[in-house]
N, CA and C of each residue as an Amber inpcrd file, in Angstrom:
protein
   519
 -14.8350000 -10.7790000 -30.0740000 -13.8490000  -9.8870000 -29.5070000
 -14.4390000  -8.4810000 -29.4590000 -14.2640000  -7.8210000 -28.3310000
 -14.7590000  -6.4520000 -28.1910000 -13.9450000  -5.5080000 -29.0700000
 -14.5630000  -4.3620000 -29.3990000 -13.9220000  -3.3920000 -30.2890000
 -12.5650000  -2.9250000 -29.7670000 -12.4860000  -2.6140000 -28.4960000
 -11.2290000  -2.1840000 -27.8950000 -10.1680000  -3.2660000 -27.9540000
 -10.5940000  -4.5280000 -27.7210000  -9.6610000  -5.6500000 -27.8000000
  -9.1640000  -5.8320000 -29.2300000 -10.0620000  -5.6900000 -30.2010000
  -9.6860000  -5.8340000 -31.6140000  -8.7070000  -4.7410000 -32.0160000
  -8.9440000  -3.5160000 -31.5700000  -8.0470000  -2.4050000 -31.8980000
  -6.6670000  -2.6360000 -31.2790000  -6.6300000  -3.1310000 -30.0470000
  -5.3520000  -3.3980000 -29.3850000  -4.6060000  -4.5270000 -30.0970000
  -5.3240000  -5.5610000 -30.5010000  -4.7040000  -6.6750000 -31.2250000
  -4.1670000  -6.1970000 -32.5850000  -4.9260000  -5.3310000 -33.2610000
  -4.5050000  -4.7790000 -34.5430000  -3.2140000  -3.9690000 -34.3610000
  -3.1720000  -3.1310000 -33.3310000  -1.9900000  -2.3010000 -33.0710000
  -0.7830000  -3.1730000 -32.7270000  -1.0040000  -4.2250000 -31.9330000
   0.0860000  -5.1190000 -31.5530000   0.6470000  -5.8440000 -32.7790000
  -0.2280000  -6.2710000 -33.6860000   0.2370000  -6.9330000 -34.9130000
   0.9970000  -5.9510000 -35.7860000   0.4850000  -4.7280000 -35.8870000
   1.1780000  -3.6870000 -36.6680000   2.5720000  -3.4380000 -36.0870000
   2.6850000  -3.3880000 -34.7540000   3.9790000  -3.2080000 -34.1000000
   4.9170000  -4.3830000 -34.4050000   4.3700000  -5.6020000 -34.3970000
   5.1840000  -6.7830000 -34.7090000   5.6830000  -6.7180000 -36.1510000
   4.8100000  -6.3760000 -37.1010000   5.2250000  -6.2290000 -38.4990000
   6.3020000  -5.1540000 -38.6240000   6.1770000  -4.0850000 -37.8390000
   7.1000000  -2.9640000 -37.9010000   8.5010000  -3.2830000 -37.4030000
   8.6900000  -4.4200000 -36.7660000  10.0210000  -4.8250000 -36.3000000
  10.8960000  -5.3030000 -37.4540000  10.2870000  -5.5380000 -38.6100000
  11.0520000  -5.9360000 -39.7880000  11.3810000  -4.6880000 -40.5900000
  12.6660000  -4.3140000 -40.6970000  13.0050000  -3.1170000 -41.4520000
  12.7940000  -3.3290000 -42.9480000  12.3620000  -2.2960000 -43.6180000
  12.1640000  -2.3710000 -45.0660000  12.6280000  -1.0800000 -45.7080000
  12.9610000  -1.1750000 -46.9710000  13.2890000   0.0120000 -47.7360000
  12.0190000   0.7990000 -48.0170000  12.1870000   2.0040000 -48.5170000
  11.0560000   2.8610000 -48.8420000  11.1810000   3.2650000 -50.3010000
  10.1060000   3.0910000 -51.0410000  10.0890000   3.4750000 -52.4510000
   8.9320000   4.4150000 -52.7080000   9.0240000   5.1100000 -53.8240000
   7.8720000   5.8520000 -54.3200000   7.4720000   5.2180000 -55.6350000
   6.1900000   5.2490000 -55.9180000   5.6600000   4.8220000 -57.2130000
   4.9800000   6.0480000 -57.7910000   5.4930000   6.5450000 -58.9220000
   4.9850000   7.7960000 -59.4910000   4.8590000   7.6960000 -61.0070000
   3.9080000   8.4560000 -61.5340000   3.7120000   8.5550000 -62.9790000
   3.0200000   9.8690000 -63.2880000   3.1200000  10.2820000 -64.5240000
   2.3190000  11.4090000 -65.0010000   1.0120000  10.8230000 -65.5030000
  -0.0770000  11.3210000 -64.9450000  -1.4170000  10.8720000 -65.3310000
  -2.1750000  12.1110000 -65.7860000  -2.5650000  12.1290000 -67.0360000
  -3.2290000  13.3100000 -67.5700000  -2.3560000  14.5490000 -67.4850000
  -1.0370000  14.3630000 -67.5780000  -0.0970000  15.4740000 -67.5260000
   0.3190000  15.9020000 -66.1360000  -0.3340000  15.3990000 -65.0940000
  -0.0220000  15.7940000 -63.7180000   0.6850000  14.6490000 -62.9780000
   1.5990000  14.9870000 -62.0670000   2.2520000  13.9320000 -61.2900000
   1.2900000  13.2990000 -60.2870000   1.3580000  11.9730000 -60.1960000
   0.5810000  11.2000000 -59.2280000   1.5620000  10.2160000 -58.6040000
   1.5160000  10.0780000 -57.2910000   2.4470000   9.1500000 -56.6760000
   2.1460000   8.8740000 -55.2320000   2.8790000   7.9140000 -54.7090000
   2.7030000   7.4820000 -53.3310000   3.9930000   6.8530000 -52.8170000
   4.1320000   6.8020000 -51.4970000   5.2510000   6.1190000 -50.8540000
   4.8010000   4.7210000 -50.4470000   5.7530000   3.7830000 -50.4720000
   5.4580000   2.4010000 -50.1010000   6.6420000   1.8190000 -49.3420000
   6.3600000   1.0210000 -48.3350000   7.4390000   0.3120000 -47.6390000
   7.3490000  -1.1960000 -47.8430000   6.3110000  -1.6390000 -48.5310000
   6.1990000  -3.0620000 -48.8650000   6.6740000  -3.2350000 -50.2990000
   7.9490000  -3.5260000 -50.4590000   8.5970000  -3.6410000 -51.7590000
   9.6550000  -4.7260000 -51.6620000   9.7430000  -5.5710000 -52.6800000
  10.8060000  -6.5710000 -52.6960000  11.0790000  -7.0120000 -54.1270000
  12.2910000  -7.4730000 -54.3530000  12.6200000  -8.0710000 -55.6370000
  12.0050000  -9.4690000 -55.6740000  11.6390000  -9.9100000 -56.8800000
  11.0100000 -11.2220000 -57.0370000  11.8270000 -12.1220000 -57.9480000
  12.2140000 -11.6080000 -59.1240000  12.8180000 -12.4630000 -60.1390000
  13.7490000 -11.6580000 -61.0360000  14.8630000 -12.2810000 -61.4400000
  15.7530000 -11.6660000 -62.4260000  15.3210000 -11.9980000 -63.8490000
  14.7300000 -13.1800000 -64.0490000  14.3280000 -13.6060000 -65.3890000
  12.9690000 -14.2910000 -65.3310000  11.9010000 -13.5720000 -65.6390000
  11.8710000 -12.1880000 -66.0910000  12.0940000 -11.2360000 -64.9140000
  12.5050000  -9.9930000 -65.1950000  12.7470000  -9.0400000 -64.1110000
  11.4320000  -8.5590000 -63.4900000  11.2150000  -8.9250000 -62.2200000
   9.9710000  -8.6040000 -61.5190000  10.2620000  -8.1000000 -60.1110000
   9.4500000  -7.1560000 -59.6700000   9.4330000  -6.7050000 -58.2810000
   7.9880000  -6.7390000 -57.8050000   7.8190000  -6.5920000 -56.4970000
   6.4890000  -6.6790000 -55.9040000   6.2910000  -5.5130000 -54.9440000
   5.1070000  -4.9320000 -54.9670000   4.7010000  -3.9350000 -53.9810000
   3.3440000  -4.3440000 -53.4310000   3.0230000  -3.8710000 -52.2540000
   1.7090000  -4.1060000 -51.6700000   1.0470000  -2.7530000 -51.4510000
  -0.2200000  -2.6730000 -51.8550000  -0.9540000  -1.4070000 -51.8300000
  -2.2440000  -1.5880000 -51.0360000  -2.4920000  -0.6770000 -50.1120000
  -3.7220000  -0.6970000 -49.3310000  -4.9240000  -0.5830000 -50.2680000
  -5.8930000  -1.4650000 -50.1130000  -7.0970000  -1.4310000 -50.9530000
  -7.8600000  -0.1080000 -50.8060000  -7.6740000   0.5850000 -49.6850000
  -8.3730000   1.8590000 -49.4480000  -7.6560000   3.0400000 -50.1060000
  -6.5140000   2.7950000 -50.7460000  -5.7590000   3.8780000 -51.3770000
  -6.5900000   4.5530000 -52.4670000  -6.6010000   5.8720000 -52.4490000
  -7.2600000   6.6180000 -53.5260000  -6.2630000   6.9420000 -54.6360000
  -4.9800000   6.7280000 -54.3770000  -3.9430000   7.0150000 -55.3710000
  -3.7120000   5.8440000 -56.3110000  -3.7060000   4.6200000 -55.7820000
  -3.3990000   3.4690000 -56.6180000  -4.3230000   3.3560000 -57.8410000
  -5.6290000   3.5560000 -57.7250000  -6.4700000   3.4660000 -58.9220000
  -6.0620000   4.4400000 -60.0360000  -5.4550000   5.5630000 -59.6660000
  -4.9680000   6.5230000 -60.6600000  -3.6810000   6.0350000 -61.3160000
  -2.8460000   5.3200000 -60.5630000  -1.5550000   4.8580000 -61.0620000
  -1.6290000   3.5440000 -61.8270000  -2.5190000   2.6630000 -61.4340000
  -2.4710000   1.2930000 -61.9330000  -2.6740000   1.1610000 -63.4370000
  -3.2880000   2.1280000 -64.0790000  -3.4900000   2.0550000 -65.5190000
  -2.4000000   2.7220000 -66.3340000  -1.3710000   3.2590000 -65.6640000
  -0.2780000   3.9260000 -66.3710000   0.5280000   2.9330000 -67.1930000
   0.9970000   3.3870000 -68.3710000   1.8620000   2.5310000 -69.1850000
   3.1200000   2.1570000 -68.4160000   3.6960000   3.1330000 -67.7250000
   4.9150000   2.9020000 -66.9500000   4.8070000   3.6150000 -65.6050000
   5.3520000   2.9710000 -64.5820000   5.4700000   3.5500000 -63.2440000
   6.9500000   3.7470000 -62.9570000   7.2710000   4.8590000 -62.3330000
   8.6310000   5.0860000 -61.8770000   8.7360000   4.6900000 -60.4170000
   9.4940000   3.6500000 -60.1510000   9.7550000   3.2280000 -58.7740000
  11.1060000   3.8260000 -58.3900000  11.0990000   4.6980000 -57.4050000
  12.3280000   5.3130000 -56.9010000  12.6320000   4.7190000 -55.5380000
  13.8130000   4.1140000 -55.3960000  14.2510000   3.6320000 -54.0900000
  14.7810000   4.8610000 -53.3620000  14.0360000   5.3120000 -52.3610000
  14.3790000   6.5660000 -51.6950000  15.6730000   6.4380000 -50.8990000
  16.4560000   7.5260000 -50.9110000  17.7620000   7.5340000 -50.2750000
  17.7300000   8.1000000 -48.8670000  18.8940000   8.0990000 -48.2520000
  19.0570000   8.5090000 -46.8570000  18.4690000   9.8790000 -46.5310000
  18.4850000  10.7920000 -47.4790000  18.0100000  12.1550000 -47.2250000
  16.5270000  12.3450000 -47.5400000  15.8130000  11.2630000 -47.8100000
  14.4280000  11.3730000 -48.2710000  13.3640000  11.1190000 -47.2130000
  13.6800000  11.2270000 -45.9180000  12.6440000  10.9640000 -44.9130000
  11.4760000  11.9440000 -45.0520000  11.7530000  13.2250000 -45.2840000
  10.6690000  14.1990000 -45.4660000   9.9220000  13.9260000 -46.7680000
  10.6380000  13.5160000 -47.7960000  10.0090000  13.1770000 -49.0760000
   9.0430000  12.0060000 -48.9080000   9.4610000  10.9880000 -48.1620000
   8.5960000   9.8270000 -47.9290000   7.3190000  10.2410000 -47.2040000
   7.4510000  11.0750000 -46.1850000   6.2600000  11.5460000 -45.4570000
   5.3590000  12.3760000 -46.3620000   5.9700000  13.2090000 -47.1930000
   5.2030000  14.0530000 -48.1070000   4.4430000  13.1980000 -49.1300000
   5.1080000  12.1830000 -49.6760000   4.4610000  11.3130000 -50.6640000
   3.3940000  10.4170000 -50.0380000   3.4540000  10.2480000 -48.7290000
   2.4520000   9.4530000 -48.0210000   1.2880000  10.3060000 -47.5080000
   1.4190000  11.6130000 -47.6100000   0.4020000  12.5190000 -47.0710000
  -0.9450000  12.3540000 -47.7740000  -2.0080000  12.4530000 -46.9980000
  -3.3560000  12.3800000 -47.5700000  -3.9090000  13.7680000 -47.8470000
  -3.2380000  14.8090000 -47.3330000  -3.8010000  16.1540000 -47.4700000
  -2.8820000  17.1480000 -48.1690000  -1.5820000  17.0460000 -47.9870000
  -0.6490000  18.0310000 -48.5500000  -0.3950000  17.7550000 -50.0370000
   0.1720000  18.7490000 -50.7200000   0.6120000  18.5730000 -52.0980000
   1.8190000  17.6430000 -52.0630000   1.6700000  16.4540000 -52.5470000
   2.7190000  15.4440000 -52.4660000   3.9820000  15.8170000 -53.2410000
   3.8720000  16.7270000 -54.1940000   5.0190000  17.0270000 -55.0480000
   5.5950000  18.4270000 -54.8470000   5.0680000  19.1880000 -53.9050000
   5.5610000  20.5520000 -53.6550000   7.0420000  20.5100000 -53.2970000
   7.8450000  21.2260000 -54.0760000   9.2660000  21.3380000 -53.7950000
  10.1160000  20.1570000 -54.2140000   9.5180000  19.0790000 -54.7200000
  10.2990000  17.9150000 -55.1400000  10.8090000  18.1110000 -56.5630000
  12.0100000  17.6300000 -56.8060000  12.5460000  17.6130000 -58.1590000
  12.2610000  16.2330000 -58.7360000  11.5290000  16.2130000 -59.8370000
  11.1220000  14.9670000 -60.4710000  11.7910000  14.8330000 -61.8340000
  12.0130000  13.5930000 -62.2460000  12.6370000  13.3030000 -63.5320000
  11.6760000  12.4220000 -64.3230000  11.3490000  12.8660000 -65.5420000
  10.4530000  12.0960000 -66.4030000  11.1960000  10.9350000 -67.0550000
  10.5210000   9.7730000 -67.0780000  11.0540000   8.5950000 -67.7540000
  10.1740000   8.2530000 -68.9400000  10.3120000   7.0600000 -69.4340000
   9.5410000   6.5790000 -70.5830000   8.0970000   6.2800000 -70.1990000
   7.1860000   6.5170000 -71.1150000   5.8000000   6.1020000 -70.9590000
   5.0710000   6.6860000 -69.7720000   5.5220000   7.8290000 -69.2690000
   4.8550000   8.4540000 -68.1380000   5.4940000   8.1850000 -66.7930000
   6.4980000   7.2950000 -66.7410000   7.1840000   7.0250000 -65.4690000
   7.7780000   8.3160000 -64.9360000   7.7380000   8.4690000 -63.6410000
   8.2210000   9.6760000 -62.9810000   9.0860000   9.2510000 -61.7930000
  10.2840000   9.8420000 -61.7020000  11.2390000   9.4420000 -60.6760000
  11.5760000  10.6060000 -59.7510000  11.9220000  10.2850000 -58.5050000
  12.3500000  11.2770000 -57.5190000  13.8550000  11.4680000 -57.6740000
  14.2570000  12.7230000 -57.9020000  15.6680000  13.0580000 -58.0260000
  16.3810000  12.7660000 -56.7110000  17.5870000  12.2290000 -56.8030000
  18.3800000  11.9340000 -55.6180000  18.1190000  10.5620000 -55.0230000
  17.2270000   9.7710000 -55.6500000  16.9560000   8.4160000 -55.1630000
  18.1950000   7.5510000 -55.3530000  18.2640000   6.4610000 -54.6280000
  19.4090000   5.5610000 -54.7430000  19.3110000   4.6430000 -55.9600000
  18.1010000   4.3940000 -56.4470000  17.9010000   3.5970000 -57.6620000
  16.5400000   3.9290000 -58.2660000  16.4530000   3.7510000 -59.5680000
  15.1920000   3.9230000 -60.3010000  14.8710000   2.6370000 -61.0360000
  13.6110000   2.2550000 -61.0090000  13.1220000   1.1030000 -61.7710000
  11.9220000   1.5580000 -62.5920000  11.9980000   1.3920000 -63.8890000
  10.8650000   1.7170000 -64.7610000  10.0570000   0.4370000 -64.9360000
   8.7850000   0.4610000 -64.5170000   7.9860000  -0.7550000 -64.4150000
   6.6130000  -0.6090000 -65.0680000   5.9920000  -1.7500000 -65.2970000
   4.5830000  -1.7950000 -65.6810000   3.8960000  -2.8470000 -64.8130000
   2.5960000  -2.6850000 -64.6370000   1.8450000  -3.6440000 -63.8250000
   1.7240000  -4.9530000 -64.5980000   2.1970000  -6.0240000 -63.9920000
   2.1380000  -7.3580000 -64.5790000   0.8770000  -8.0920000 -64.1070000
   0.6110000  -8.0000000 -62.7860000  -0.5240000  -8.7280000 -62.2110000
  -0.8560000  -8.1610000 -60.8390000  -2.1280000  -8.1910000 -60.4750000
  -2.5830000  -7.8140000 -59.1420000  -3.2790000  -9.0180000 -58.5220000
  -2.9580000  -9.2750000 -57.2670000  -3.5450000 -10.3990000 -56.5470000
  -4.1330000  -9.8970000 -55.2380000  -5.2480000 -10.4790000 -54.7840000
  -5.8000000 -10.0610000 -53.4920000  -4.8910000 -10.5070000 -52.3580000
  -4.7490000  -9.6440000 -51.3690000  -3.9460000  -9.9580000 -50.1910000
  -4.5720000  -9.3490000 -48.9540000  -5.7590000  -9.8220000 -48.5790000
  -6.4380000  -9.2750000 -47.4060000  -6.8550000  -7.8410000 -47.6620000
  -6.4170000  -6.9280000 -46.7770000  -6.7870000  -5.5220000 -46.9390000
  -5.8490000  -4.7840000 -47.9040000  -4.9550000  -5.5300000 -48.5530000
  -4.0220000  -4.9680000 -49.5300000  -4.1320000  -5.7010000 -50.8740000
  -3.5770000  -5.0850000 -51.8910000  -3.3640000  -5.7370000 -53.1770000
  -1.8780000  -6.0540000 -53.2840000  -1.5510000  -7.2450000 -53.7430000
  -0.1770000  -7.6270000 -54.0170000   0.0220000  -7.3680000 -55.5100000
   0.9080000  -6.4410000 -55.8280000   1.0780000  -5.9990000 -57.2120000
   2.4500000  -6.4260000 -57.7200000   2.4400000  -7.2550000 -58.7500000
   3.6510000  -7.7030000 -59.4080000   3.9590000  -6.7310000 -60.5380000
   5.1740000  -6.1940000 -60.5370000   5.5870000  -5.2200000 -61.5440000
   6.7250000  -5.7840000 -62.3920000   6.6320000  -5.5990000 -63.7050000
   7.7150000  -5.9930000 -64.6130000   8.6680000  -4.8100000 -64.7490000
   9.9540000  -5.0740000 -64.6050000  10.9810000  -4.0410000 -64.7140000
  11.4280000  -3.9580000 -66.1720000  11.3120000  -2.7540000 -66.7490000
  11.7160000  -2.5320000 -68.1440000  13.0540000  -1.8150000 -68.2480000
  13.4460000  -1.1080000 -67.2050000  14.7180000  -0.4010000 -67.1860000
  15.0720000  -0.0510000 -65.7610000  16.3490000   0.2110000 -65.5170000
  16.7880000   0.5290000 -64.1630000  18.0750000   1.3260000 -64.1860000
  18.2800000   2.0680000 -63.1110000  19.5270000   2.8210000 -62.9050000
  19.8690000   2.7950000 -61.4290000  21.1210000   2.5430000 -61.1230000
  21.6250000   2.6610000 -59.7550000  22.2980000   4.0170000 -59.6900000
  21.9170000   4.8080000 -58.6870000  22.3210000   6.2110000 -58.6900000
  23.2400000   6.6360000 -57.5550000  23.1260000   6.0750000 -56.3730000
  24.0520000   6.5940000 -55.3920000  23.8590000   6.3360000 -53.9290000
  23.2000000   7.2370000 -53.2090000  23.2760000   7.2030000 -51.7440000
  22.6580000   5.9370000 -51.1570000  22.9350000   5.7050000 -49.8770000
  22.3460000   4.5670000 -49.1940000  20.8350000   4.7270000 -49.0820000
  20.1330000   3.6380000 -48.8280000  18.6650000   3.6730000 -48.8060000
  18.0890000   4.2250000 -47.5100000  16.8860000   4.7490000 -47.6270000
  16.0750000   5.1080000 -46.4710000  15.4390000   3.8150000 -45.9730000
  15.3650000   3.6440000 -44.6590000  14.8290000   2.4190000 -44.0640000
  13.6490000   2.7830000 -43.1630000  12.5630000   2.0130000 -43.2780000
  11.3970000   2.1660000 -42.4130000  11.4530000   1.0500000 -41.3810000
  11.4680000   1.4430000 -40.0920000  11.5710000   0.4550000 -39.0210000
  10.8870000   0.9950000 -37.7770000  10.0510000   0.1730000 -37.1490000
   9.3570000   0.5350000 -35.9080000   8.5940000   1.8540000 -36.0610000
   7.8900000   1.9900000 -37.1840000   7.0420000   3.1480000 -37.4970000
   7.8140000   4.4530000 -37.6690000   9.0890000   4.3580000 -37.9600000
   9.8850000   5.5600000 -38.1940000  10.9210000   5.3300000 -39.2760000
  11.5710000   6.4180000 -39.7050000  12.5910000   6.3430000 -40.7420000
  13.9740000   6.3900000 -40.1310000  14.8880000   5.6300000 -40.7180000
  16.2810000   5.6100000 -40.3060000  17.1160000   5.3170000 -41.5410000
  18.4210000   5.1470000 -41.3500000  19.3090000   4.7990000 -42.4520000
  20.1090000   3.5720000 -42.0650000  20.7010000   2.9370000 -43.0490000
  21.5460000   1.7820000 -42.7730000  22.7370000   2.2240000 -41.9330000
  23.3270000   3.3700000 -42.2520000  24.4710000   3.8760000 -41.4930000
  24.0990000   4.1140000 -40.0320000  22.9190000   4.6720000 -39.7740000
  22.4770000   4.9090000 -38.3970000  22.2930000   3.5920000 -37.6600000
  21.7410000   2.5920000 -38.3450000  21.5510000   1.2790000 -37.7250000
  22.8930000   0.6360000 -37.4060000  23.8560000   0.7390000 -38.3290000
  25.1840000   0.1630000 -38.0950000  25.8630000   0.8550000 -36.9260000
  25.7080000   2.1850000 -36.8330000  26.3120000   2.9410000 -35.7390000
  25.7290000   2.5610000 -34.3950000  24.4160000   2.3710000 -34.3150000
  23.7890000   2.0190000 -33.0310000  24.1230000   0.5910000 -32.6260000
  24.3340000  -0.2890000 -33.6000000  24.6720000  -1.6750000 -33.2810000
  26.1260000  -1.8100000 -32.8730000  26.9900000  -0.9080000 -33.3490000
  28.4180000  -0.9870000 -33.0240000  28.6260000  -0.8890000 -31.5120000
  27.8560000  -0.0380000 -30.8510000  27.9780000   0.1110000 -29.4090000
  27.4120000  -1.0680000 -28.6400000  26.6200000  -1.9170000 -29.2850000
  25.9810000  -3.0420000 -28.6290000  26.7900000  -4.3340000 -28.7680000
  27.7720000  -4.3460000 -29.6400000  28.5460000  -5.5710000 -29.8720000
  29.4840000  -5.8330000 -28.7050000  29.6540000  -7.1060000 -28.4190000
  30.6160000  -7.4530000 -27.3820000  31.7580000  -8.2160000 -28.0410000
  32.9360000  -8.1810000 -27.4020000  34.0870000  -8.8450000 -28.0130000
  34.3760000 -10.1820000 -27.3850000
């Protein structure tokens, strides 16, 4: 396959994956006293007993190697008002924490204030998944806090309320 064809196929697959809406979380911890974190849209619950969740991390990430050895990670389920926060935490160049209000948890876990839920986790296992790592996290504590979730869909951010509103006009009786 020619390079241009491969790039087009890659983009088309990325677009197809993007048709599945997902929540947006941050994974943050204090490492050496400084906040370290990233945004993720590949997140799902796995098990209630034992309590496990799963995230997928790009193998090229320069942030994950700093986080993976933390005693605890703070997983914040980002809320409706966090679209700018998600972009900031995903930035490769800007200060990811400038202007953010963070809450310290146990063992170095760090949470984003105003998130809809917090999960205090530790790395249980990492598995290869192509160009990503599939990371199983054990949940040690959790809090449900409030607003509706931020949703990543078709390479952009939206909310559940916005999706419900746009679908209301499309329904037929």
